[in-house]
PDB file as gemmi writes it, atoms N, CA and C in Angstrom:
CRYST1    1.000    1.000    1.000  90.00  90.00  90.00 P 1                      
ATOM      1  N   MET A   1      44.501 -26.608  13.498  1.00  0.00           N  
ATOM      2  CA  MET A   1      45.594 -27.357  13.310  1.00  0.00           C  
ATOM      3  C   MET A   1      45.510 -28.771  13.974  1.00  0.00           C  
ATOM      4  N   PRO A   2      45.476 -28.942  15.141  1.00  0.00           N  
ATOM      5  CA  PRO A   2      45.367 -29.950  15.993  1.00  0.00           C  
ATOM      6  C   PRO A   2      44.646 -31.015  15.694  1.00  0.00           C  
ATOM      7  N   HIS A   3      42.800 -30.882  15.222  1.00  0.00           N  
ATOM      8  CA  HIS A   3      42.063 -31.784  14.933  1.00  0.00           C  
ATOM      9  C   HIS A   3      42.867 -32.423  13.739  1.00  0.00           C  
ATOM     10  N   ARG A   4      43.728 -31.811  12.918  1.00  0.00           N  
ATOM     11  CA  ARG A   4      43.973 -32.442  11.462  1.00  0.00           C  
ATOM     12  C   ARG A   4      45.056 -33.450  11.833  1.00  0.00           C  
ATOM     13  N   ILE A   5      45.770 -33.000  12.978  1.00  0.00           N  
ATOM     14  CA  ILE A   5      46.701 -34.289  13.446  1.00  0.00           C  
ATOM     15  C   ILE A   5      46.249 -35.389  14.279  1.00  0.00           C  
ATOM     16  N   ILE A   6      45.217 -34.827  14.837  1.00  0.00           N  
ATOM     17  CA  ILE A   6      44.529 -35.975  15.585  1.00  0.00           C  
ATOM     18  C   ILE A   6      44.055 -36.910  14.664  1.00  0.00           C  
ATOM     19  N   ALA A   7      43.471 -36.195  13.697  1.00  0.00           N  
ATOM     20  CA  ALA A   7      42.412 -37.018  12.814  1.00  0.00           C  
ATOM     21  C   ALA A   7      43.491 -37.881  11.891  1.00  0.00           C  
ATOM     22  N   GLU A   8      44.418 -37.167  11.936  1.00  0.00           N  
ATOM     23  CA  GLU A   8      45.522 -38.348  11.048  1.00  0.00           C  
ATOM     24  C   GLU A   8      46.234 -39.533  11.604  1.00  0.00           C  
ATOM     25  N   ARG A   9      46.551 -39.128  12.865  1.00  0.00           N  
ATOM     26  CA  ARG A   9      46.928 -40.111  13.506  1.00  0.00           C  
ATOM     27  C   ARG A   9      45.742 -41.187  13.999  1.00  0.00           C  
ATOM     28  N   ARG A  10      44.832 -40.913  14.062  1.00  0.00           N  
ATOM     29  CA  ARG A  10      43.800 -41.607  14.076  1.00  0.00           C  
ATOM     30  C   ARG A  10      43.468 -42.587  12.984  1.00  0.00           C  
ATOM     31  N   LEU A  11      43.317 -42.220  11.629  1.00  0.00           N  
ATOM     32  CA  LEU A  11      43.566 -43.066  10.248  1.00  0.00           C  
ATOM     33  C   LEU A  11      44.310 -44.294  10.316  1.00  0.00           C  
ATOM     34  N   ILE A  12      45.633 -43.591  10.763  1.00  0.00           N  
ATOM     35  CA  ILE A  12      46.694 -44.117  10.400  1.00  0.00           C  
ATOM     36  C   ILE A  12      46.662 -45.366  11.404  1.00  0.00           C  
ATOM     37  N   GLU A  13      46.655 -44.933  12.681  1.00  0.00           N  
ATOM     38  CA  GLU A  13      46.407 -46.117  14.131  1.00  0.00           C  
ATOM     39  C   GLU A  13      45.389 -46.986  13.502  1.00  0.00           C  
ATOM     40  N   GLN A  14      44.326 -46.673  13.056  1.00  0.00           N  
ATOM     41  CA  GLN A  14      43.573 -47.536  12.386  1.00  0.00           C  
ATOM     42  C   GLN A  14      43.832 -48.867  11.835  1.00  0.00           C  
ATOM     43  N   LEU A  15      44.600 -48.426  10.915  1.00  0.00           N  
ATOM     44  CA  LEU A  15      45.362 -49.288   9.743  1.00  0.00           C  
ATOM     45  C   LEU A  15      46.420 -50.175  10.260  1.00  0.00           C  
ATOM     46  N   LEU A  16      47.324 -49.117  11.298  1.00  0.00           N  
ATOM     47  CA  LEU A  16      48.557 -50.539  12.024  1.00  0.00           C  
ATOM     48  C   LEU A  16      47.994 -51.151  12.547  1.00  0.00           C  
ATOM     49  N   ARG A  17      46.957 -50.860  13.769  1.00  0.00           N  
ATOM     50  CA  ARG A  17      46.297 -51.921  14.428  1.00  0.00           C  
ATOM     51  C   ARG A  17      45.766 -53.216  14.237  1.00  0.00           C  
ATOM     52  N   VAL A  18      45.336 -53.171  12.684  1.00  0.00           N  
ATOM     53  CA  VAL A  18      45.125 -54.336  12.254  1.00  0.00           C  
ATOM     54  C   VAL A  18      45.974 -54.893  11.056  1.00  0.00           C  
ATOM     55  N   ASN A  19      47.398 -54.442  10.833  1.00  0.00           N  
ATOM     56  CA  ASN A  19      48.115 -54.330  10.074  1.00  0.00           C  
ATOM     57  C   ASN A  19      47.924 -54.179   8.557  1.00  0.00           C  
ATOM     58  N   ALA A  20      46.762 -53.496   8.106  1.00  0.00           N  
ATOM     59  CA  ALA A  20      46.875 -53.392   6.618  1.00  0.00           C  
ATOM     60  C   ALA A  20      47.992 -52.697   6.234  1.00  0.00           C  
ATOM     61  N   VAL A  21      48.822 -53.209   5.712  1.00  0.00           N  
ATOM     62  CA  VAL A  21      49.670 -52.338   5.046  1.00  0.00           C  
ATOM     63  C   VAL A  21      50.166 -53.159   3.853  1.00  0.00           C  
ATOM     64  N   THR A  22      49.267 -53.837   3.498  1.00  0.00           N  
ATOM     65  CA  THR A  22      49.044 -54.502   1.855  1.00  0.00           C  
ATOM     66  C   THR A  22      48.029 -54.715   1.143  1.00  0.00           C  
ATOM     67  N   PRO A  23      47.797 -54.262  -0.185  1.00  0.00           N  
ATOM     68  CA  PRO A  23      46.454 -54.540  -0.823  1.00  0.00           C  
ATOM     69  C   PRO A  23      45.626 -55.802  -0.076  1.00  0.00           C  
ATOM     70  N   SER A  24      46.095 -57.124  -0.235  1.00  0.00           N  
ATOM     71  CA  SER A  24      45.152 -57.964   0.428  1.00  0.00           C  
ATOM     72  C   SER A  24      44.750 -57.762   2.153  1.00  0.00           C  
ATOM     73  N   GLU A  25      45.500 -57.044   2.844  1.00  0.00           N  
ATOM     74  CA  GLU A  25      45.328 -57.145   4.138  1.00  0.00           C  
ATOM     75  C   GLU A  25      44.549 -55.458   4.330  1.00  0.00           C  
ATOM     76  N   ALA A  26      44.041 -54.920   3.339  1.00  0.00           N  
ATOM     77  CA  ALA A  26      43.149 -53.767   3.674  1.00  0.00           C  
ATOM     78  C   ALA A  26      41.774 -54.002   4.254  1.00  0.00           C  
ATOM     79  N   GLN A  27      41.895 -52.710   5.059  1.00  0.00           N  
ATOM     80  CA  GLN A  27      40.311 -52.767   6.159  1.00  0.00           C  
ATOM     81  C   GLN A  27      39.845 -51.333   5.505  1.00  0.00           C  
ATOM     82  N   THR A  28      38.413 -51.310   5.993  1.00  0.00           N  
ATOM     83  CA  THR A  28      37.351 -50.400   6.070  1.00  0.00           C  
ATOM     84  C   THR A  28      37.932 -49.656   7.170  1.00  0.00           C  
ATOM     85  N   LEU A  29      37.852 -48.064   6.972  1.00  0.00           N  
ATOM     86  CA  LEU A  29      38.314 -47.086   8.034  1.00  0.00           C  
ATOM     87  C   LEU A  29      36.690 -46.734   8.853  1.00  0.00           C  
ATOM     88  N   GLU A  30      36.689 -46.226   9.733  1.00  0.00           N  
ATOM     89  CA  GLU A  30      35.562 -46.053  10.684  1.00  0.00           C  
ATOM     90  C   GLU A  30      35.933 -44.562  10.905  1.00  0.00           C  
ATOM     91  N   LEU A  31      35.232 -43.503  10.043  1.00  0.00           N  
ATOM     92  CA  LEU A  31      35.283 -42.373  10.060  1.00  0.00           C  
ATOM     93  C   LEU A  31      34.277 -41.183  11.144  1.00  0.00           C  
ATOM     94  N   ARG A  32      34.670 -41.235  11.712  1.00  0.00           N  
ATOM     95  CA  ARG A  32      33.496 -40.551  12.722  1.00  0.00           C  
ATOM     96  C   ARG A  32      33.488 -39.091  12.494  1.00  0.00           C  
ATOM     97  N   ARG A  33      34.528 -38.259  12.263  1.00  0.00           N  
ATOM     98  CA  ARG A  33      34.216 -36.790  12.161  1.00  0.00           C  
ATOM     99  C   ARG A  33      34.345 -36.301  10.707  1.00  0.00           C  
ATOM    100  N   ALA A  34      33.914 -35.010  10.369  1.00  0.00           N  
ATOM    101  CA  ALA A  34      34.091 -34.352   9.113  1.00  0.00           C  
ATOM    102  C   ALA A  34      35.946 -34.323   8.597  1.00  0.00           C  
ATOM    103  N   SER A  35      36.482 -34.179   9.926  1.00  0.00           N  
ATOM    104  CA  SER A  35      37.939 -33.883   9.451  1.00  0.00           C  
ATOM    105  C   SER A  35      39.000 -35.130   9.538  1.00  0.00           C  
ATOM    106  N   GLU A  36      38.583 -36.211   9.797  1.00  0.00           N  
ATOM    107  CA  GLU A  36      38.735 -37.489   9.693  1.00  0.00           C  
ATOM    108  C   GLU A  36      38.465 -38.077   7.823  1.00  0.00           C  
ATOM    109  N   ARG A  37      37.487 -37.445   7.472  1.00  0.00           N  
ATOM    110  CA  ARG A  37      36.976 -37.595   6.018  1.00  0.00           C  
ATOM    111  C   ARG A  37      38.151 -36.850   4.881  1.00  0.00           C  
ATOM    112  N   ARG A  38      38.577 -35.600   5.933  1.00  0.00           N  
ATOM    113  CA  ARG A  38      39.105 -34.418   5.079  1.00  0.00           C  
ATOM    114  C   ARG A  38      40.484 -34.819   5.094  1.00  0.00           C  
ATOM    115  N   ARG A  39      40.876 -35.530   5.994  1.00  0.00           N  
ATOM    116  CA  ARG A  39      42.693 -36.322   6.393  1.00  0.00           C  
ATOM    117  C   ARG A  39      42.390 -37.226   5.465  1.00  0.00           C  
ATOM    118  N   LEU A  40      41.741 -38.392   5.506  1.00  0.00           N  
ATOM    119  CA  LEU A  40      41.411 -39.289   4.476  1.00  0.00           C  
ATOM    120  C   LEU A  40      42.109 -39.003   2.953  1.00  0.00           C  
ATOM    121  N   LYS A  41      41.186 -38.120   2.620  1.00  0.00           N  
ATOM    122  CA  LYS A  41      41.702 -37.466   1.272  1.00  0.00           C  
ATOM    123  C   LYS A  41      43.213 -36.936   0.988  1.00  0.00           C  
ATOM    124  N   ARG A  42      43.376 -36.005   2.066  1.00  0.00           N  
ATOM    125  CA  ARG A  42      44.719 -35.416   2.110  1.00  0.00           C  
ATOM    126  C   ARG A  42      45.620 -36.710   1.856  1.00  0.00           C  
ATOM    127  N   LEU A  43      45.797 -37.953   3.053  1.00  0.00           N  
ATOM    128  CA  LEU A  43      46.211 -38.809   3.009  1.00  0.00           C  
ATOM    129  C   LEU A  43      46.669 -39.805   1.586  1.00  0.00           C  
ATOM    130  N   LEU A  44      45.049 -40.085   0.820  1.00  0.00           N  
ATOM    131  CA  LEU A  44      45.318 -40.723  -0.332  1.00  0.00           C  
ATOM    132  C   LEU A  44      45.991 -40.078  -1.242  1.00  0.00           C  
ATOM    133  N   ALA A  45      45.776 -38.244  -1.615  1.00  0.00           N  
ATOM    134  CA  ALA A  45      46.657 -37.382  -2.353  1.00  0.00           C  
ATOM    135  C   ALA A  45      47.933 -38.017  -2.554  1.00  0.00           C  
ATOM    136  N   LEU A  46      48.394 -38.132  -1.043  1.00  0.00           N  
ATOM    137  CA  LEU A  46      49.965 -38.266  -0.665  1.00  0.00           C  
ATOM    138  C   LEU A  46      50.223 -39.233  -1.204  1.00  0.00           C  
ATOM    139  N   GLY A  47      49.612 -40.680  -0.703  1.00  0.00           N  
ATOM    140  CA  GLY A  47      50.016 -41.581  -1.365  1.00  0.00           C  
ATOM    141  C   GLY A  47      50.265 -42.233  -0.064  1.00  0.00           C  
ATOM    142  N   ILE A  48      49.942 -41.784   1.323  1.00  0.00           N  
ATOM    143  CA  ILE A  48      50.330 -42.368   2.658  1.00  0.00           C  
ATOM    144  C   ILE A  48      49.509 -43.449   2.839  1.00  0.00           C  
ATOM    145  N   ILE A  49      48.205 -43.301   2.387  1.00  0.00           N  
ATOM    146  CA  ILE A  49      47.162 -44.421   2.690  1.00  0.00           C  
ATOM    147  C   ILE A  49      46.751 -44.510   1.269  1.00  0.00           C  
ATOM    148  N   ARG A  50      46.298 -45.924   0.797  1.00  0.00           N  
ATOM    149  CA  ARG A  50      46.370 -46.186  -0.574  1.00  0.00           C  
ATOM    150  C   ARG A  50      44.886 -47.178  -0.814  1.00  0.00           C  
ATOM    151  N   ASP A  51      44.136 -46.912  -1.488  1.00  0.00           N  
ATOM    152  CA  ASP A  51      42.658 -47.378  -1.898  1.00  0.00           C  
ATOM    153  C   ASP A  51      42.702 -48.820  -2.467  1.00  0.00           C  
ATOM    154  N   ALA A  52      42.282 -49.661  -2.142  1.00  0.00           N  
ATOM    155  CA  ALA A  52      41.914 -50.990  -2.434  1.00  0.00           C  
ATOM    156  C   ALA A  52      41.083 -51.629  -2.911  1.00  0.00           C  
ATOM    157  N   GLY A  53      40.065 -50.536  -3.169  1.00  0.00           N  
ATOM    158  CA  GLY A  53      38.808 -50.778  -3.397  1.00  0.00           C  
ATOM    159  C   GLY A  53      37.712 -51.158  -2.412  1.00  0.00           C  
ATOM    160  N   ALA A  54      36.756 -50.961  -3.018  1.00  0.00           N  
ATOM    161  CA  ALA A  54      35.539 -51.496  -2.345  1.00  0.00           C  
ATOM    162  C   ALA A  54      35.440 -50.962  -0.916  1.00  0.00           C  
ATOM    163  N   ASP A  55      36.027 -49.389  -0.403  1.00  0.00           N  
ATOM    164  CA  ASP A  55      35.886 -48.776   0.492  1.00  0.00           C  
ATOM    165  C   ASP A  55      36.843 -49.422   1.655  1.00  0.00           C  
ATOM    166  N   ARG A  56      38.142 -50.182   0.986  1.00  0.00           N  
ATOM    167  CA  ARG A  56      39.125 -50.857   1.727  1.00  0.00           C  
ATOM    168  C   ARG A  56      40.522 -50.020   1.580  1.00  0.00           C  
ATOM    169  N   PHE A  57      41.102 -49.958   2.847  1.00  0.00           N  
ATOM    170  CA  PHE A  57      42.293 -49.062   2.604  1.00  0.00           C  
ATOM    171  C   PHE A  57      43.328 -49.721   3.527  1.00  0.00           C  
ATOM    172  N   TYR A  58      44.687 -49.069   2.857  1.00  0.00           N  
ATOM    173  CA  TYR A  58      45.427 -49.372   3.598  1.00  0.00           C  
ATOM    174  C   TYR A  58      46.976 -48.646   3.401  1.00  0.00           C  
ATOM    175  N   LEU A  59      47.759 -49.106   4.746  1.00  0.00           N  
ATOM    176  CA  LEU A  59      49.000 -47.916   4.344  1.00  0.00           C  
ATOM    177  C   LEU A  59      49.980 -48.377   3.733  1.00  0.00           C  
ATOM    178  N   ASN A  60      50.557 -47.257   3.186  1.00  0.00           N  
ATOM    179  CA  ASN A  60      51.600 -47.030   2.374  1.00  0.00           C  
ATOM    180  C   ASN A  60      53.078 -46.618   3.425  1.00  0.00           C  
ATOM    181  N   ALA A  61      53.777 -47.821   4.173  1.00  0.00           N  
ATOM    182  CA  ALA A  61      54.480 -47.892   4.968  1.00  0.00           C  
ATOM    183  C   ALA A  61      55.943 -47.138   4.507  1.00  0.00           C  
ATOM    184  N   PRO A  62      56.665 -47.055   3.324  1.00  0.00           N  
ATOM    185  CA  PRO A  62      57.288 -46.139   2.904  1.00  0.00           C  
ATOM    186  C   PRO A  62      57.030 -44.853   2.843  1.00  0.00           C  
ATOM    187  N   ALA A  63      55.877 -44.574   2.228  1.00  0.00           N  
ATOM    188  CA  ALA A  63      55.616 -43.145   2.308  1.00  0.00           C  
ATOM    189  C   ALA A  63      55.107 -42.289   3.406  1.00  0.00           C  
ATOM    190  N   LEU A  64      54.899 -43.159   4.445  1.00  0.00           N  
ATOM    191  CA  LEU A  64      54.460 -42.980   5.972  1.00  0.00           C  
ATOM    192  C   LEU A  64      55.742 -42.354   6.430  1.00  0.00           C  
ATOM    193  N   GLY A  65      56.641 -43.427   6.600  1.00  0.00           N  
ATOM    194  CA  GLY A  65      58.306 -43.185   6.801  1.00  0.00           C  
ATOM    195  C   GLY A  65      59.059 -42.144   6.270  1.00  0.00           C  
ATOM    196  N   GLU A  66      58.763 -41.836   4.893  1.00  0.00           N  
ATOM    197  CA  GLU A  66      59.210 -40.643   4.476  1.00  0.00           C  
ATOM    198  C   GLU A  66      58.744 -39.372   4.965  1.00  0.00           C  
ATOM    199  N   ARG A  67      57.568 -39.469   5.445  1.00  0.00           N  
ATOM    200  CA  ARG A  67      56.381 -38.028   5.843  1.00  0.00           C  
ATOM    201  C   ARG A  67      57.129 -37.946   7.176  1.00  0.00           C  
ATOM    202  N   MET A  68      57.394 -39.253   7.928  1.00  0.00           N  
ATOM    203  CA  MET A  68      57.861 -38.858   9.219  1.00  0.00           C  
ATOM    204  C   MET A  68      59.217 -38.246   9.556  1.00  0.00           C  
ATOM    205  N   ALA A  69      60.151 -38.659   8.484  1.00  0.00           N  
ATOM    206  CA  ALA A  69      61.295 -38.272   8.493  1.00  0.00           C  
ATOM    207  C   ALA A  69      61.378 -36.880   8.182  1.00  0.00           C  
ATOM    208  N   SER A  70      60.796 -36.480   7.170  1.00  0.00           N  
ATOM    209  CA  SER A  70      60.385 -34.996   6.617  1.00  0.00           C  
ATOM    210  C   SER A  70      60.166 -34.287   7.905  1.00  0.00           C  
ATOM    211  N   GLN A  71      59.259 -34.511   8.540  1.00  0.00           N  
ATOM    212  CA  GLN A  71      58.356 -34.055   9.632  1.00  0.00           C  
ATOM    213  C   GLN A  71      59.403 -33.824  10.628  1.00  0.00           C  
ATOM    214  N   ARG A  72      60.077 -34.761  10.882  1.00  0.00           N  
ATOM    215  CA  ARG A  72      61.144 -34.648  11.769  1.00  0.00           C  
ATOM    216  C   ARG A  72      62.452 -33.633  11.531  1.00  0.00           C  
ATOM    217  N   GLN A  73      62.741 -33.557  10.027  1.00  0.00           N  
ATOM    218  CA  GLN A  73      63.885 -32.602   9.645  1.00  0.00           C  
ATOM    219  C   GLN A  73      63.228 -31.200   9.561  1.00  0.00           C  
ATOM    220  N   ASN A  74      62.011 -30.845   9.635  1.00  0.00           N  
ATOM    221  CA  ASN A  74      61.211 -29.695   9.399  1.00  0.00           C  
ATOM    222  C   ASN A  74      61.084 -29.204  10.740  1.00  0.00           C  
ATOM    223  N   ALA A  75      61.011 -30.048  12.009  1.00  0.00           N  
ATOM    224  CA  ALA A  75      60.908 -29.535  13.145  1.00  0.00           C  
ATOM    225  C   ALA A  75      62.499 -28.946  13.475  1.00  0.00           C  
ATOM    226  N   ALA A  76      63.543 -30.191  13.395  1.00  0.00           N  
ATOM    227  CA  ALA A  76      64.530 -29.621  13.708  1.00  0.00           C  
ATOM    228  C   ALA A  76      65.019 -28.315  12.827  1.00  0.00           C  
ATOM    229  N   LEU A  77      64.943 -28.103  11.764  1.00  0.00           N  
ATOM    230  CA  LEU A  77      65.138 -26.996  10.973  1.00  0.00           C  
ATOM    231  C   LEU A  77      64.411 -26.032  11.501  1.00  0.00           C  
ATOM    232  N   ALA A  78      63.237 -26.148  12.423  1.00  0.00           N  
ATOM    233  CA  ALA A  78      62.467 -24.797  12.879  1.00  0.00           C  
ATOM    234  C   ALA A  78      63.310 -24.538  14.148  1.00  0.00           C  
ATOM    235  N   LEU A  79      63.474 -25.531  15.280  1.00  0.00           N  
ATOM    236  CA  LEU A  79      64.354 -25.470  16.319  1.00  0.00           C  
ATOM    237  C   LEU A  79      65.658 -24.405  15.938  1.00  0.00           C  
ATOM    238  N   LEU A  80      66.264 -25.121  14.937  1.00  0.00           N  
ATOM    239  CA  LEU A  80      67.415 -24.199  14.789  1.00  0.00           C  
ATOM    240  C   LEU A  80      67.125 -22.828  14.682  1.00  0.00           C  
ATOM    241  N   VAL A  81      66.462 -22.143  13.866  1.00  0.00           N  
ATOM    242  CA  VAL A  81      66.211 -20.904  13.366  1.00  0.00           C  
ATOM    243  C   VAL A  81      65.442 -20.562  14.907  1.00  0.00           C  
ATOM    244  N   LEU A  82      64.879 -20.755  15.467  1.00  0.00           N  
ATOM    245  CA  LEU A  82      64.695 -20.314  16.958  1.00  0.00           C  
ATOM    246  C   LEU A  82      65.863 -20.367  17.794  1.00  0.00           C  
ATOM    247  N   VAL A  83      66.705 -21.258  17.684  1.00  0.00           N  
ATOM    248  CA  VAL A  83      68.427 -20.732  18.439  1.00  0.00           C  
ATOM    249  C   VAL A  83      68.682 -19.810  18.052  1.00  0.00           C  
ATOM    250  N   LEU A  84      69.028 -19.654  16.595  1.00  0.00           N  
ATOM    251  CA  LEU A  84      69.665 -18.736  15.803  1.00  0.00           C  
ATOM    252  C   LEU A  84      69.196 -17.295  16.861  1.00  0.00           C  
ATOM    253  N   LEU A  85      67.924 -17.136  16.308  1.00  0.00           N  
ATOM    254  CA  LEU A  85      67.030 -15.716  16.728  1.00  0.00           C  
ATOM    255  C   LEU A  85      67.366 -15.392  18.145  1.00  0.00           C  
ATOM    256  N   PHE A  86      67.580 -16.687  18.725  1.00  0.00           N  
ATOM    257  CA  PHE A  86      67.833 -16.219  20.106  1.00  0.00           C  
ATOM    258  C   PHE A  86      68.948 -15.968  20.753  1.00  0.00           C  
ATOM    259  N   VAL A  87      70.092 -16.309  19.683  1.00  0.00           N  
ATOM    260  CA  VAL A  87      71.320 -16.200  19.676  1.00  0.00           C  
ATOM    261  C   VAL A  87      71.562 -14.533  19.288  1.00  0.00           C  
ATOM    262  N   ALA A  88      70.926 -14.628  18.560  1.00  0.00           N  
ATOM    263  CA  ALA A  88      71.062 -12.853  17.714  1.00  0.00           C  
ATOM    264  C   ALA A  88      70.626 -11.722  18.572  1.00  0.00           C  
ATOM    265  N   LEU A  89      69.392 -12.236  18.980  1.00  0.00           N  
ATOM    266  CA  LEU A  89      68.717 -11.498  20.028  1.00  0.00           C  
ATOM    267  C   LEU A  89      69.896 -10.900  21.107  1.00  0.00           C  
ATOM    268  N   PHE A  90      70.194 -12.017  21.992  1.00  0.00           N  
ATOM    269  CA  PHE A  90      70.894 -12.141  23.262  1.00  0.00           C  
ATOM    270  C   PHE A  90      72.781 -10.979  22.452  1.00  0.00           C  
ATOM    271  N   LEU A  91      73.004 -11.520  21.430  1.00  0.00           N  
ATOM    272  CA  LEU A  91      74.026 -10.438  21.161  1.00  0.00           C  
ATOM    273  C   LEU A  91      73.727  -9.163  20.827  1.00  0.00           C  
ATOM    274  N   TRP A  92      72.720  -8.838  20.108  1.00  0.00           N  
ATOM    275  CA  TRP A  92      72.141  -7.692  19.368  1.00  0.00           C  
ATOM    276  C   TRP A  92      71.690  -6.732  20.667  1.00  0.00           C  
ATOM    277  N   ALA A  93      71.202  -7.374  21.969  1.00  0.00           N  
ATOM    278  CA  ALA A  93      70.695  -6.592  23.067  1.00  0.00           C  
ATOM    279  C   ALA A  93      71.587  -5.717  23.518  1.00  0.00           C  
ATOM    280  N   PRO A  94      73.084  -5.846  24.315  1.00  0.00           N  
ATOM    281  CA  PRO A  94      73.762  -5.463  24.700  1.00  0.00           C  
ATOM    282  C   PRO A  94      74.259  -4.273  23.608  1.00  0.00           C  
ATOM    283  N   LEU A  95      74.481  -4.663  22.513  1.00  0.00           N  
ATOM    284  CA  LEU A  95      74.828  -3.767  21.378  1.00  0.00           C  
ATOM    285  C   LEU A  95      73.952  -1.974  21.358  1.00  0.00           C  
ATOM    286  N   ARG A  96      72.776  -2.534  21.368  1.00  0.00           N  
ATOM    287  CA  ARG A  96      71.230  -1.500  21.350  1.00  0.00           C  
ATOM    288  C   ARG A  96      71.455  -0.985  22.719  1.00  0.00           C  
ATOM    289  N   SER A  97      71.482  -1.306  23.960  1.00  0.00           N  
ATOM    290  CA  SER A  97      71.850  -0.444  25.266  1.00  0.00           C  
ATOM    291  C   SER A  97      73.274   0.224  25.345  1.00  0.00           C  
ATOM    292  N   GLY A  98      74.214  -0.237  24.529  1.00  0.00           N  
ATOM    293  CA  GLY A  98      75.605   0.417  25.226  1.00  0.00           C  
ATOM    294  C   GLY A  98      75.683   1.886  24.308  1.00  0.00           C  
TER     295      GLY A  98                                                      
END                                                                             
């Protein structure tokens, strides 16, 4: 899992560094690892990175923003579930021993 996150971040950072956010600013990507090639396919399928032809790519900033917001929301939901589980365990433990 971490290698996927690292590969995705590396691809996005490459495009952000050169401000490749429109088709006219599209750039080639340096794909060093197989995981980066796989992540590129995934990001293309999600519409976060777009293909401008001739092995040039650009970042779809609105799609990236939506994905980041969704990830934050999922993380907050997961944290809420964990907190609720701990509260339930805390309340349940005295009942079990009593």
